[in-house]
C-alpha positions in Angstrom: -9.0 -12.1 -15.9 -7.4 -13.7 -12.7 -3.7 -13.2 -12.2 -1.8 -15.7 -10.3 1.4 -14.8 -8.6 4.1 -16.9 -10.9 5.3 -20.4 -10.0 8.8 -19.1 -10.1 8.1 -17.1 -6.5 7.2 -19.4 -4.4 10.6 -21.3 -4.1 12.4 -18.2 -2.8 13.6 -18.3 0.7 12.4 -15.4 2.8 14.0 -14.6 5.6 11.7 -14.4 9.1 12.1 -11.3 10.9 11.1 -12.1 14.9 12.3 -10.4 18.2 13.4 -6.8 17.8 12.2 -6.6 14.4 15.9 -9.0 13.6 16.0 -12.4 11.6 18.1 -14.8 14.1 21.1 -14.5 11.0 20.7 -11.0 12.0 21.1 -11.1 15.8 23.8 -13.5 15.4 26.0 -11.2 13.6 24.8 -8.3 16.1 26.3 -10.6 19.2 29.1 -11.6 17.3 29.7 -8.0 16.3 29.6 -7.0 20.4 31.8 -10.1 21.5 34.9 -8.4 19.3 34.4 -5.3 21.2 34.2 -7.0 24.3 37.1 -9.1 24.1 39.9 -6.3 24.2 38.3 -6.1 27.9 38.5 -10.1 28.6 41.0 -11.8 30.7 44.2 -12.8 28.7 43.1 -16.3 28.9 39.8 -15.6 27.4 40.5 -13.2 24.5 42.2 -15.2 22.2 39.3 -18.2 22.2 36.7 -15.3 21.9 37.7 -13.2 19.1 38.5 -16.3 17.0 35.2 -17.5 18.0 33.2 -14.1 17.6 35.2 -13.6 14.0 34.1 -17.2 12.5 30.7 -16.2 14.0 30.6 -12.9 12.3 31.9 -14.0 8.8 29.9 -16.9 8.4 26.6 -15.0 9.7 28.0 -12.1 7.0 27.8 -14.5 4.0 24.2 -16.1 4.7 23.0 -12.8 4.9 24.3 -11.5 1.9 22.8 -14.3 -0.3 19.6 -14.0 1.7 20.0 -10.5 1.3 21.5 -7.7 3.4 19.4 -5.2 5.1 20.8 -1.4 5.3 20.3 -1.7 9.0 23.0 -4.7 9.7 25.8 -2.1 7.6 26.6 -0.2 10.8 26.7 -3.3 12.8 29.2 -4.6 10.1 30.4 -1.5 10.2 31.8 -1.7 13.9 32.6 -5.3 13.9 35.5 -4.0 11.0 36.6 -1.0 13.5 37.0 -3.6 16.3 38.4 -6.7 14.2 41.9 -5.4 14.5 42.0 -4.3 17.6 40.8 -7.9 18.7 42.9 -9.9 16.2 46.4 -7.9 16.6 47.7 -8.9 19.7 46.7 -12.9 18.3 49.1 -12.1 14.9 51.7 -10.5 17.2 52.4 -13.6 19.0 52.3 -16.1 16.3 55.3 -13.4 14.6 57.0 -14.2 18.1 56.7 -10.2 18.5 55.7 -9.3 22.2 52.1 -8.4 22.2 51.1 -4.8 22.5 47.3 -3.1 24.1 46.4 0.3 24.4 46.6 2.0 27.9 42.4 1.2 28.8 41.7 4.9 28.8 42.5 5.3 25.0 40.8 2.0 24.6 37.5 2.8 25.9 36.6 5.7 23.8 37.3 3.5 20.6 35.2 0.7 22.1 32.8 3.4 23.1 32.2 4.5 19.3 32.3 0.8 18.2 29.5 -0.1 20.2 27.6 2.7 19.7 28.0 2.1 16.0 27.1 -1.4 16.3 24.0 -0.9 18.2 22.6 1.9 15.7 21.8 -1.8 13.8 18.9 -2.6 16.0 17.7 0.9 16.5 17.5 1.3 12.6 15.9 -2.1 12.4 13.2 -1.3 15.1 12.6 1.8 13.4 12.4 0.5 9.4 10.7 -2.8 10.5 10.2 -5.8 8.0 6.1 -5.4 8.7 4.7 -7.9 10.9 1.2 -8.0 10.0 -1.5 -8.9 12.9 -3.2 -12.3 12.9 -6.9 -11.7 12.0 -9.8 -12.1 14.5 -12.4 -13.4 12.5 -13.9 -16.9 12.3 -12.2 -17.4 8.8 -9.0 -18.0 7.3 -8.1 -15.2 4.5 -7.8 -15.8 0.7 -6.6 -13.2 -1.9 -6.4 -12.9 -5.8 -5.9 -9.9 -8.2 -7.8 -9.2 -10.8 -7.7 -6.9 -13.8 -10.5 -5.2 -15.8 -10.4 -2.7 -18.9 -13.9 -0.6 -19.1 -14.2 -0.5 -22.6 -16.7 2.4 -22.4 -14.5 4.7 -20.7 -11.1 6.2 -22.6 -8.1 7.1 -20.5 -8.3 10.6 -19.4 -4.5 10.2 -18.3 -2.9 9.3 -21.9 -3.7 11.1 -25.7 -4.4 7.5 -27.2 -7.9 7.2 -28.5 -8.0 4.0 -27.9 -7.0 3.6 -25.0 -9.3 2.4 -22.4 -9.3 2.9 -18.7 -8.0 -0.5 -16.8 -7.9 -1.0 -13.1 -6.3 -3.7 -11.2 -8.2 -4.7 -8.0 -6.9 -7.0 -5.3 -10.0 -8.8 -3.8 -9.5 -10.4 0.3 -12.0 -12.9 0.9 -13.1 -15.7 3.5 -10.9 -18.7 2.7 -11.0 -22.5 3.8 -8.2 -23.0 6.6 -4.6 -23.5 4.6 -2.1 -26.4 5.2 0.2 -25.6 8.0 3.5 -24.4 6.3 1.4 -22.8 3.5 3.0 -19.8 1.9 1.4 -16.4 2.7 1.2 -13.7 0.3 3.7 -11.2 -0.6 3.2 -7.7 0.6 2.8 -4.8 -2.0 2.7 -7.1 -4.7 1.8 -11.0 -6.6 6.1 -11.2 -6.9 9.2 -9.9 -4.9 9.9 -8.0 -8.1 6.0 -6.1 -8.1 6.6 -6.1 -4.5 9.8 -3.7 -4.8 8.9 -1.5 -7.8 5.4 -0.6 -5.6 7.6 -0.1 -2.5 10.4 1.8 -4.2 7.7 3.9 -5.9 6.1 5.3 -2.5 9.0 6.0 -1.3 9.7 8.2 -4.0 6.0 9.4 -3.3 6.7 11.1 0.1 10.6 11.8 -0.8 12.6 8.7 1.2 15.5 7.1 -0.3 14.1 3.7 -1.2 17.0 1.6 1.1 15.0 3.2 3.9 12.2 0.9 3.6 13.7 -2.1 1.8 12.6 -3.9 4.4 8.5 -3.4 3.3 8.9 -5.9 0.0 10.0 -8.5 2.2 7.1 -9.1 4.5 4.0 -11.6 4.0 0.8 -10.9 5.0 -1.8 -13.1 6.9 -3.5 -14.2 3.4 -2.9 -16.9 0.8 -3.0 -16.4 -2.8 -5.8 -18.4 -4.1 -6.9 -20.5 -1.1 -10.3 -21.8 -2.0 -13.4 -19.6 -1.1 -15.0 -20.6 2.3 -17.7 -23.2 2.3 -19.6 -21.5 5.2 -21.2 -18.2 5.7 -23.4 -18.1 2.6 -23.2 -14.8 0.7 -21.0 -12.1 1.8 -21.2 -8.6 1.9 -18.9 -6.5 -0.5 -16.7 -3.4 0.4 -14.7 -1.8 -2.1 -11.4 0.1 -1.3 -9.5 3.4 -2.6 -6.1 4.4 -1.2 -4.9 7.8 -0.9 -3.5 9.8 -3.7 -0.4 8.1 -4.6 -1.6 4.9 -2.6 -1.5 1.5 -4.1 -4.4 -1.2 -3.6 -2.5 -3.1 -0.6 -1.8 -0.1 1.3 -4.9 -1.0 3.9 -3.9 -5.2 4.0 -4.0 -4.9 7.9 -7.5 -3.7 7.8 -8.8 -5.5 4.8 -7.4 -8.9 6.2 -9.0 -8.6 9.6 -12.7 -7.6 7.6 -12.3 -11.2 5.4 -11.6 -12.7 8.5 -15.2 -11.5 9.4 -17.1 -12.5 6.3 -16.8 -9.4 4.2 -15.1 -9.4 0.7 -12.6 -6.9 -0.1 -11.7 -5.3 -3.0 -9.0 -2.6 -2.9 -8.3 -0.5 -6.5 -5.2 0.8 -8.0 -5.8 3.6 -9.8 -3.5 4.2 -12.9 -1.4 7.4 -13.7 -2.9 8.3 -9.5 -1.5 5.2 -7.6 2.0 5.4 -6.9 2.7 2.5 -9.3 0.6 0.1 -11.3 1.9 -3.4 -12.6 -0.4 -4.7 -15.0 -0.8 -8.4 -16.5 1.5 -7.9 -19.1 4.3 -6.1 -17.1 3.9 -2.9 -17.8 4.3 -0.7 -14.7 1.9 2.7 -14.8 3.8 5.5 -12.2 1.6 8.2 -11.2 1.4 11.4 -12.8 -0.9 13.3 -10.3 0.9 16.1 -9.2 0.2 19.2 -7.4 0.7 22.7 -9.4 1.6 24.8 -6.0 -2.0 26.7 -6.4 -4.4 26.1 -3.8 -7.1 27.2 -5.8 -6.0 25.0 -8.8 -4.9 22.3 -6.8 -8.8 21.9 -5.8 -10.0 21.8 -9.0 -7.4 19.1 -10.5 -8.2 16.7 -7.1 -12.2 17.3 -7.7 -11.3 16.1 -11.2 -9.2 13.1 -10.1 -11.5 12.1 -7.5 -14.4 12.1 -10.2 -11.9 9.4 -12.2 -11.3 7.3 -9.2 -15.6 7.4 -8.0 -16.0 6.2 -11.8 -13.6 3.3 -11.1 -15.4 2.1 -8.0 -18.7 2.1 -9.7 -17.1 0.3 -12.7 -15.8 -2.3 -10.5 -19.2 -3.4 -8.6 -20.3 -3.7 -11.9 -18.0 -6.5 -12.5 -18.5 -7.9 -9.1 -21.8 -8.1 -10.0 -21.5 -9.9 -13.2 -18.9 -11.9 -11.5 -20.9 -13.2 -8.8 -23.7 -13.7 -11.5 -21.3 -16.0 -13.1 -22.2 -18.7 -10.8 -19.9 -21.5 -10.5 -17.8 -20.3 -13.4 -15.2 -18.1 -10.7 -15.1 -19.5 -7.0 -16.7 -15.8 -5.8 -19.8 -16.8 -8.3 -22.7 -16.8 -6.3 -20.9 -15.7 -3.0 -20.9 -12.0 -3.3 -24.1 -10.1 -1.6 -23.5 -7.1 -4.1 -26.7 -6.2 -2.5 -24.9 -5.2 0.7 -22.0 -3.1 -0.4 -20.0 -0.5 1.3 -17.9 2.1 -0.6 -14.7 3.2 1.4 -11.3 5.1 1.0 -8.4 6.5 2.7 -7.4 10.3 2.2 -8.6 11.3 -1.5 -9.8 7.7 -1.2 -12.3 8.5 1.1 -13.4 11.6 -1.2 -13.9 9.4 -4.0 -15.7 7.3 -2.0 -18.3 9.6 -1.0 -18.4 10.7 -4.2 -19.2 7.2 -5.7 -22.3 7.2 -3.1 -23.6 10.4 -4.9 -23.9 9.3 -8.0 -24.5 5.5 -7.9 -27.2 4.3 -5.0 -26.2 0.7 -5.3 -23.7 1.6 -2.5 -25.6 1.1 0.9 -22.7 2.3 3.2 -19.9 5.0 3.2 -16.5 5.0 5.2 -14.2 7.8 5.0 -10.7 7.2 6.6 -9.6 10.7 7.2 -10.4 11.9 3.8 -11.0 16.0 3.3 -14.2 16.0 0.6 -13.4 16.7 -2.9 -15.8 17.7 -5.4 -19.2 18.6 -5.3 -21.5 18.8 -2.4 -24.3 17.7 -3.7 -26.6 15.5 -4.3 -26.8 14.5 -0.2 -25.9 11.3 0.4 -28.4 8.9 0.8 -26.6 6.3 2.6 -25.5 6.1 6.2 -21.5 7.4 6.3 -18.2 7.2 9.1 -16.2 9.3 9.0 -12.9 8.2 10.7 -10.7 11.2 11.6 -7.4 12.4 13.2 -8.1 15.1 16.0 -8.8 17.9 13.3 -8.7 21.6 14.4 -9.0 24.6 12.5 -5.5 25.5 13.0 -4.6 22.6 11.6 -7.0 22.6 8.4 -9.6 25.3 8.5 -11.6 24.0 5.5 -11.5 20.4 6.3 -14.0 20.0 9.4 -16.5 22.7 7.8 -16.5 20.8 4.4 -17.0 17.1 6.5 -19.6 18.5 8.5 -21.9 19.7 5.4 -20.8 16.5 3.8 -22.3 14.5 6.6 -25.2 16.8 8.3 -26.6 17.1 4.6 -27.3 13.2 4.0 -30.6 11.8 4.6 -29.1 8.9 6.6 -27.8 8.8 10.1 -23.9 9.7 9.9 -21.1 9.5 12.2 -18.0 11.2 12.5 -15.7 9.2 15.1 -12.3 11.0 16.3 -9.8 8.7 17.2 -7.3 9.9 19.9 -3.6 9.9 19.2 -4.5 9.1 15.5 -2.5 11.1 12.6 -3.2 10.6 9.0 -1.1 7.4 8.7 -2.8 5.6 11.4 -5.6 4.4 8.8 -3.2 2.7 6.7 -0.8 -0.2 7.0 2.2 2.9 7.8 2.2 2.2 11.4 3.4 -1.5 10.8 7.1 -0.3 8.9 7.6 3.3 9.6 9.5 5.3 12.7 6.5 5.3 15.7 6.8 9.1 15.9 3.4 10.7 16.5 3.0 13.0 14.0 3.7 11.0 11.1 2.1 7.7 12.3 -0.2 8.6 15.4 0.6 7.4 19.0 -1.1 4.5 19.1 1.6 2.1 18.0 2.0 -0.8 15.7 -0.4 -3.2 17.2 -3.1 -0.9 18.5 -3.1 1.4 15.7 -5.0 -1.7 12.9 -7.2 -3.0 15.8 -8.8 0.2 16.7 -8.9 1.2 12.9 -10.5 -2.3 11.6 -12.8 -2.5 15.2 -14.6 1.0 14.6 -15.3 -0.4 11.0 -16.7 -3.8 11.7 -19.1 -1.9 14.1 -20.2 0.3 11.3 -20.8 -2.2 8.4 -22.2 -4.9 11.0 -25.0 -3.0 12.1 -25.7 -1.2 8.3 -25.0 -3.9 6.3 -26.1 -6.9 8.6 -28.5 -5.2 11.2 -26.3 -6.6 13.7 -28.2 -5.9 16.8 -27.1 -3.2 20.0 -26.3 0.2 19.3 -24.2 1.3 17.3 -23.3 4.9 19.3 -22.2 3.0 22.0 -19.9 0.8 19.9 -18.2 3.3 17.9 -18.0 5.9 21.3 -15.6 3.1 22.5 -13.1 4.2 19.8 -13.4 7.7 20.3 -15.3 11.0 20.4 -18.2 10.8 18.3 -20.2 13.3 16.5 -23.9 12.1 15.1 -25.7 13.4 12.6 -29.4 12.7 12.1 -31.1 13.6 9.2 -33.8 16.7 9.4 -37.3 15.0 9.3 -38.8 18.2 9.4 -41.2 19.0 6.8 
């Protein structure tokens, strides 16, 4: 069934983060805190006015921030202001009681002022390192709409539970070309249909990587560039379809910037949550299913487990394509009916999702193209891939993973269609998802391309490949892909 975001969530005021990853209220509190520290060093005549004004602004902005939802990045700012407050107001209070004003000598006061400023400065640094993500504006001709569906496969038992009547259920988010929404239309919540779902998913993702949830509390505050339930674009004919499977423990929304860029260029992107594998899946009835796929610590056993999980994901992808085909054949009964070109379909994924995409393509010839976003190929290497395949990877060497390159090369070289491996300079594993938008810009974690360039490069290379293989776009694909990194081309062996 189609799931609408509950109306109660539409009225909530969400802070807009601007400038150096801080909201206007946060910048106001930061300025007031700095002013309290500086007041100690001003001429006596100016000192009282500045202290009183700064204290009032700090109080009011703190109350407003508390009502809107105080971010942890603001706490060092408030702590620094709290330390400075007694020194700023003590002379004023002594004068009102008739006692002579007392000021510490400058060489005693200076270390305290420097310490307060250092503590206050921690706030904007933390806000820069763990920001509320700002999603890039899609560059295509279409506005972007999004919807969430939930489908149950009556033919497949749920292998992660012992209930013999439990059937496999998947949650899918669709991004599609849409009509332009009115100015001021509420943009879609990131990570979920509601803020509650977004926080549930954000906390689960943090647990997956061993981070305290509060560090990424800005992520569920974010809004993407799409609009829930926006009317489907009246132009563009029938849209090619791109299915997406997230990484191990990942979620359907982890590549939102990528999905929105593709949708703006006329593709429908269907991204899956895989229950019991994704970090957290919130079902239509309100239940939350968390991951049960954990490493055993034994490499051989883990390879076997990963192959099994990949097979489940591949079956999910095939099932979702069947559902999309049925939705399209339903005609006008659904807004996307008659608009999905299920004869032009790519299957994609990140990390383990990339491995699932490869397996899905081997098993299901309805998939016309494959994109593997830095995913090690788990599972059987046969049959050979019939579809053109693009593998986008970080720089991988035998020293970082001795099995990855041989395994990936084997999969690409054995294919019956031309395949490509594009190594993107400066990329890391998380470059191929939304991570660079909200994680600290540490090269070993998110690469060195930056928050703007990371999503642009990955989406641009993806579009070049999709346009060539699904839309027969003119031009040399090899030249187009080479613009984004180091390209290896694997052509099928035509010898008898």
